[in-house]
DOTOR-862713 format. One record per residue (C-alpha): x, y, z; residue in three letters. Coordinates in pm, whole numbers, plus 50000, padded with zeros to 5 digits. Example, Ala and Ser with C-alpha at 12.3 -4.5 7.8 and 13.67 -1.06 7.14 Angstrom:
512304955050780ala513674989450714ser
***
This chain:
179920326189894met176340315489978asp174280326290278thr174960294090467thr178720297990428ser178540334090547leu176490323590849ala178990296190930asp181880320690900leu180080345691124trp179470318891385asp183080307291367glu184510342091415val182040357891655phe180780327191833gly182310315492158ser184840287792193gln185400265592499pro187920277192758asp191230258492765pro192260238493067asp193750257693357leu197150242193300trp197200256992949val196450291693088val199220288393346ile201690273893094ala201100302692853thr201610327493138ala204950311193219val205930311892851ala205040348792827ala207030355993141leu210000337892990ala209750360992688ala209720392292905val212150386893193val215450374293037pro217240403792881gln218480384592577gly215030372192480ile213450405592564trp215630423192307arg213820402992042leu210330399392191ser210150436592272arg209590442891901asn206020430591947ala205480455392231ile206870482992008thr204300473791741ile201530478091999ala203130509992136his203420527391800glu200090513391688gly198530529691994gly200000563391899his198730559391544gly195220547791632leu194620575691884val196030601291642ala193410590791388leu190610589491645leu191390624891760thr191320638891407gly195040640891339arg196520630091007thr198730599491045leu201650602190802thr203730571790893gly205110547291146ile208690534791168arg209930504991370leu213650501091433his215860471191506ser216790485191849asp213050481291938thr212480518791928ser209840533891704gly208450566491571leu204910576391480thr204430608791289val201120627091260ser200070661591144arg197720684491325gly197580709791603lys200880706891800pro199100712592131thr195710704392278gly193800673492383leu194390654092061gly198150657092087met198100648792458ile196030617392405leu198230606892115thr201390610692321ala199850592292617ala198710562892405ala202110546592348gly203040531992685tyr199420525192774thr198510507192450ala200130472892512pro198640467192859pro195240480792756leu195240458592447leu196110429792679gly193230439292907leu190830440592613gly192140407292489gly191650392092832ala188020403992829ala187470387192490leu189060354692609leu187050355192931ala183940356892710ala185190327692500gly185870348092185his189220332592095ile188790333291717thr187460368891722ala190560380191910leu192870364191653leu190990379591360trp190820413791521leu194560413391588ala195190403591226thr193020432091096ile194820457391316leu198230444991199leu197190447290832val195910482690888ala199160492091060met201230477390775leu199740503190539val201310530990749met204760515490795ile207470536190629arg210660515190665asn211750480390560ala212500466890908tyr209140478391034gly207350462590739ala209200429790791leu208360429291161thr204660435791105val204430410790815val206030383191023leu203800390791321thr200660393091112gly201610361990917gly201850342491241thr198330353091334phe197020343590989val198610308991000val197270301791347val193800315591264ser193410295490943trp195440263890988leu195720255791358ala193220235691557gly191100249891840pro193510239592115gln196500255591943val194480286991872gln193480289392237ala197040284592362ala198370310292114phe195690335892202ala196320332192574tyr200090334692523ala199660366792321val197420382992581val199670372892870trp202620387192678phe200870420592623leu199930422492992leu203360412593123leu205380429292848gly203350460992893gly204740465093244val208460464493170arg208850494592931pro207710519693194ala210330506593435phe212950508593160glu211950544493091leu212170552393461gln215710538393474thr216780558193166lys215370590693307arg217100584593640arg220390581993449arg219680614293263gly218580598392934gly215340596692735ala214910634492743gly212440633092453asp210390603892585ser206610602992577asp206520613292943ala208740643592875asp206690653492571gln203540651292784leu205200672793050ala205870699792791arg202310697392657leu200540698092994thr203020713693240his202470682793456val205840667893566pro207110638793358ala207320618093675gly203560620693715met203010607893363trp205460579793427leu203480570893739ala200340569993525met202030545593287phe202850523393585his199290524893719val197750515993382val200110486893315ser199970471993664leu196190475493697cys195740460193351ser197960430993451leu196000424893771met192590428193607gly193480409293291gly195280381993481gly192240376593700arg190000373093392trp192400348593226leu192630326493533leu188860324093571glu188510294393336val
***
């Protein structure tokens, strides 16, 4: 590949693209909401939130010096991320806290990129993260889920036109922001019914001696604030 081609590729990926029309932004928000609210659709679409959830655990584990040994994604939309290292301390706390906060924070980061016009960069970055995550997947269902998700990003990034790329990117970010809110409420309901005794919030309570309810409240604050901030950025087209 010559220098000119590399420069063109750099400009395509890291350059800015024009904002879509406001109706596209609103339509993608409605589509994302339709993927989050109905229970039947949510059972399927929640798999994407689980990818972000477990990916958050894995990424923070690596950043805090832990050894990531594997990630498993299950057909009931649950997941498991296993890492080796000190069983207590800041690294373990941050790793445990990263799951429920990862989808909304990824949505917030995506909204910032879209607000700056970096639609292609967002699609490529998401693809890179999914490929990196695939390396750590340790079960067939998880691998299939990540391959299908990553494949969708690759097809849109390489074959779709600018308008389709913009609509897809906005739909993905809206879905992360909206879909990042619901799991904390689901966890709250399960805990109220006496379930989810080994949830992230309960693990954090054992690690920090801060009540699980406080950690659950933190999950709510992060997801709702991300939705408000990210939504504002997305609507400023």
